[in-house]
C-alpha positions in Angstrom: 0.0 -0.2 0.2 1.3 3.4 -1.1 -0.6 5.2 1.9 0.9 3.8 5.2 -0.8 5.7 8.1 -2.9 8.5 9.6 -0.6 11.1 10.6 -2.1 13.8 12.0 -5.4 16.0 12.3 -6.3 19.8 12.8 -9.5 20.4 15.0 -10.6 23.4 14.8 -12.7 24.9 18.5 -14.0 28.2 19.7 -12.1 27.3 23.4 -8.7 26.2 22.2 -7.0 26.3 26.0 -9.9 24.9 27.7 -9.7 22.0 24.5 -6.1 21.9 25.2 -6.6 21.1 29.1 -8.6 18.2 28.0 -5.9 16.8 25.7 -3.5 17.4 28.1 -6.1 15.3 30.9 -6.4 13.1 28.3 -2.5 12.1 28.0 -1.5 13.7 25.3 1.5 15.5 25.5 2.1 19.4 24.7 4.5 20.5 22.1 5.8 24.2 22.4 5.5 25.8 18.8 5.4 29.5 19.6 2.9 30.0 17.4 -0.1 32.0 19.5 -3.3 31.0 19.0 -2.7 27.1 18.7 -2.5 23.9 20.8 0.0 21.3 19.5 0.1 17.4 20.8 2.1 14.7 20.2 1.9 10.9 21.2 4.5 8.4 22.1 5.2 6.6 18.9 3.4 9.0 16.0 4.5 12.7 16.6 3.0 15.3 16.8 -0.7 14.1 15.5 -2.6 16.8 17.4 -3.2 20.9 16.6 -5.8 22.4 17.9 -6.6 26.1 16.2 -9.7 28.5 16.8 -12.6 28.5 15.0 -16.2 30.1 15.3 -17.6 26.2 15.9 -16.0 22.9 16.0 -15.0 21.2 12.9 -12.3 19.1 11.7 -9.7 21.4 9.6 -7.3 19.1 7.8 -6.0 15.3 8.2 -2.2 14.5 7.0 -1.7 10.8 5.3 1.1 9.6 4.7 2.8 8.1 1.6 6.2 6.9 0.8 7.4 9.1 -2.1 6.8 11.4 -4.8 5.6 8.8 -7.2 2.4 7.9 -4.6 1.8 11.5 -4.2 1.6 11.5 -8.4 -0.7 8.8 -8.2 -2.6 10.6 -6.0 -2.9 13.7 -8.2 -3.8 11.8 -11.2 -6.6 9.9 -9.2 -8.3 13.5 -8.0 -7.1 14.7 -11.5 -10.3 12.0 -12.7 -12.5 12.8 -10.1 -12.5 16.6 -11.5 -10.7 17.4 -8.5 -8.4 20.2 -7.9 -4.7 19.3 -5.6 -1.9 21.0 -5.2 1.1 19.2 -5.5 4.2 20.1 -4.5 7.9 17.7 -3.7 7.1 16.7 -0.1 3.2 16.6 -0.4 -0.5 17.3 -1.8 -3.2 19.4 -0.7 -6.7 18.9 -1.8 -10.4 19.7 0.0 -12.9 16.5 0.6 -15.7 18.4 -1.6 -19.0 17.1 0.6 -17.2 18.3 3.7 -14.6 20.9 3.1 -12.2 19.2 5.1 -8.5 19.9 3.8 -6.7 16.8 3.0 -3.0 16.8 2.8 -0.9 13.6 1.6 2.7 14.2 2.6 6.0 11.9 2.5 6.4 11.0 5.7 8.7 8.1 7.5 6.6 5.2 8.1 5.4 4.5 11.7 8.0 1.9 13.5 6.1 1.2 16.6 8.7 -0.5 19.2 7.4 -4.0 20.4 5.1 -4.0 23.5 5.0 -7.5 25.1 1.6 -8.6 25.3 -0.4 -8.5 28.4 -0.2 -11.7 30.3 -3.9 -13.2 31.3 -4.8 -16.5 32.8 -7.9 -18.4 31.7 -9.0 -22.0 31.7 -6.5 -24.6 31.3 -3.6 -21.8 30.5 -1.8 -20.0 33.2 0.3 -17.7 31.6 1.0 -15.3 35.0 1.6 -17.6 38.0 2.5 -15.7 41.2 2.0 -12.6 40.4 -0.7 -9.9 40.0 -2.0 -8.8 36.8 0.0 -5.8 35.5 -2.9 -3.6 34.8 -3.5 -3.3 38.4 -0.4 -2.3 39.4 0.8 0.3 37.0 0.5 3.8 38.6 1.8 6.3 35.4 -0.5 8.0 33.5 -2.0 6.8 30.7 -0.1 7.8 27.4 -1.9 7.2 23.8 1.0 5.3 21.6 -0.6 6.8 18.2 -3.9 8.7 16.4 -5.7 5.4 15.3 -8.7 7.2 13.2 -11.7 9.5 12.7 -14.4 9.7 12.2 -16.5 12.1 9.8 -20.0 12.7 9.1 -21.1 14.0 5.7 -23.8 15.3 4.0 -23.0 13.1 0.7 -22.1 9.6 2.0 -21.0 8.3 -2.1 -19.4 11.6 -2.8 -17.2 11.0 0.6 -16.7 7.3 0.1 -15.3 8.0 -3.7 -12.7 10.8 -2.5 -11.3 8.5 -0.2 -11.2 5.6 -2.2 -11.5 6.2 -6.0 -9.1 9.7 -5.3 -6.9 9.3 -2.1 -6.5 5.1 -2.5 -7.6 4.5 0.6 -9.1 0.7 0.7 -12.6 -0.6 2.2 -12.8 -2.4 4.8 -16.3 -2.7 6.0 -20.0 -1.0 5.9 -22.5 -0.2 8.0 -25.1 -0.8 6.2 -27.0 2.6 4.6 -24.8 4.6 7.1 -21.4 4.8 6.6 -18.2 3.3 5.3 -15.1 2.1 7.6 -11.6 2.3 5.3 -8.1 2.2 5.9 -5.1 3.7 4.7 -2.7 2.1 6.9 -2.8 -2.0 7.9 -5.3 -1.0 10.8 -9.1 -2.1 10.3 -9.8 1.9 9.7 -8.6 5.2 9.6 -11.5 7.0 8.8 -15.2 6.0 9.0 -17.4 8.6 6.9 -21.3 8.4 8.2 -24.3 10.0 6.3 -25.2 13.2 8.4 -27.4 16.3 7.8 -24.0 18.3 8.3 -20.4 17.5 8.1 -18.7 17.6 10.9 -16.4 15.3 13.2 -17.6 13.0 15.5 -14.7 11.5 17.0 -10.9 10.8 17.4 -9.4 7.5 18.5 -6.0 6.7 20.4 -4.5 3.6 20.7 -3.5 2.6 24.0 -1.4 -0.6 25.1 -4.6 -2.5 26.3 -8.0 -3.0 27.3 -6.4 -2.1 31.4 -5.1 1.2 29.5 -8.6 2.0 28.9 -10.2 1.3 31.9 -7.2 3.1 33.4 -7.4 6.3 31.4 -11.2 7.1 31.5 -11.3 6.1 35.2 -8.7 8.9 35.6 -10.7 11.5 32.6 -13.7 11.2 34.8 -12.5 10.9 38.6 -13.2 14.9 38.6 -14.8 15.3 35.5 -17.9 12.8 35.1 -19.8 14.8 32.9 -16.9 13.8 29.9 -18.5 9.9 30.0 -19.9 9.2 27.2 -20.2 5.1 26.0 -18.0 2.5 26.8 -16.6 -0.2 28.6 -17.3 -2.1 24.8 -16.2 -4.1 22.4 -16.7 -3.2 18.4 -17.3 -5.9 15.9 -16.1 -3.6 12.9 -12.1 -3.5 14.1 -12.8 -5.4 16.7 -11.1 -2.9 19.4 -12.3 -2.2 23.0 -13.4 1.5 23.4 -14.0 3.8 25.7 -15.4 7.4 24.9 -15.4 11.0 26.1 -16.3 14.2 25.3 -13.9 16.9 25.2 -14.9 20.9 26.3 -15.8 21.8 22.4 -18.5 18.8 22.2 -16.2 16.4 20.0 -15.9 13.0 21.0 -12.2 11.5 21.7 -11.8 7.6 22.0 -9.3 5.4 23.9 -8.8 2.2 22.1 -6.9 -1.4 21.8 -6.8 -4.6 19.9 -7.4 -3.3 16.2 -7.9 -5.8 13.7 -4.8 -5.7 11.3 -5.1 -6.4 7.7 -1.6 -7.4 6.4 -3.3 -9.0 3.1 -5.7 -7.2 1.3 -6.7 -10.1 -0.7 -7.7 -11.9 2.5 -9.8 -9.7 3.4 -13.6 -9.5 2.9 -15.7 -6.3 3.7 -18.6 -6.6 5.3 -22.0 -4.8 5.0 -23.0 -4.9 8.8 -26.5 -4.5 10.1 -28.2 -3.5 13.3 -25.9 -3.0 16.2 -23.3 -4.9 14.6 -22.8 -1.5 12.7 -21.5 -0.2 16.1 -20.7 -2.7 18.8 -20.2 -6.1 19.8 -21.0 -6.0 23.4 -21.0 -3.4 26.1 -23.5 -1.0 27.2 -26.1 0.3 24.8 -24.8 3.9 22.9 -26.3 7.1 24.6 -28.4 9.1 22.0 -26.1 11.9 21.8 -23.5 9.4 20.5 -25.9 8.9 17.4 -26.7 12.2 17.3 -24.6 14.6 18.8 -26.6 17.1 20.8 -25.3 20.2 19.2 -25.9 18.8 15.9 -28.3 21.6 15.2 -26.1 24.6 16.0 -23.5 22.6 13.6 -26.2 22.8 10.8 -27.3 26.8 11.5 -23.2 27.3 12.1 -22.1 25.7 8.4 -25.1 27.1 6.6 -24.5 30.2 8.0 -20.9 30.5 7.2 -19.9 31.4 10.6 
């Protein structure tokens, strides 16, 4: 695959400093860029992966995808041209705009992400003793939870077909699974999905998702986030069907959801993966509490529609 990772996102919010404090609590590490009015964060393995900038209402401003070389950029540029979409092609990157949402997309020549191997958590089970004479690692950890990388972003789009075509036929993403009549999971890496696009009445950012080591880190991270801020809770703990990952969702002060996840499906050979069309609850989760109505339809959706339509 010429594309190899979701490298970073730029999120616009009206309250940069308040939202920045949330992502610091979430475990992302601040980076001092010296640029007034923006805040930048890095993950343990992925480097600088989140930039917050000021906008009138919350939105995904830009995402960046990694490619191997200039030839990859040329192929993406050719595909976009065939779709009738303009692209600014330069030596180290290409920038275009997704037509249904107005989100800026950059494909940049970047090194591949080489994550150091983290030993698998040892679990005891029937007839299988992997940990003897010691407490489980997850119950003795005391340090803060630090996300390893940005895994995926979920976008609401008013034209699902156009946005899906942009990612697959334009940028070169691969289809992983569908939610019947509602969405498409797509990947630009070996992760099951790096982007999920959902049919919506207006373009908006639904959530960003951040990889942690295991289910214990999801629980520890979420509990730390909720200790003094129970209003941050959205949905979890559970396990998705598409991607198979464990999850817990929280909400930042601007209204964006953020997800801790672990144990995502990995697709190394495209020929060995057959996309499914998921019906009903499987489109959302395999087990866990039912999602609250605000997860399906965010509480500020009407305000976002008004803001977007007024050109705010």
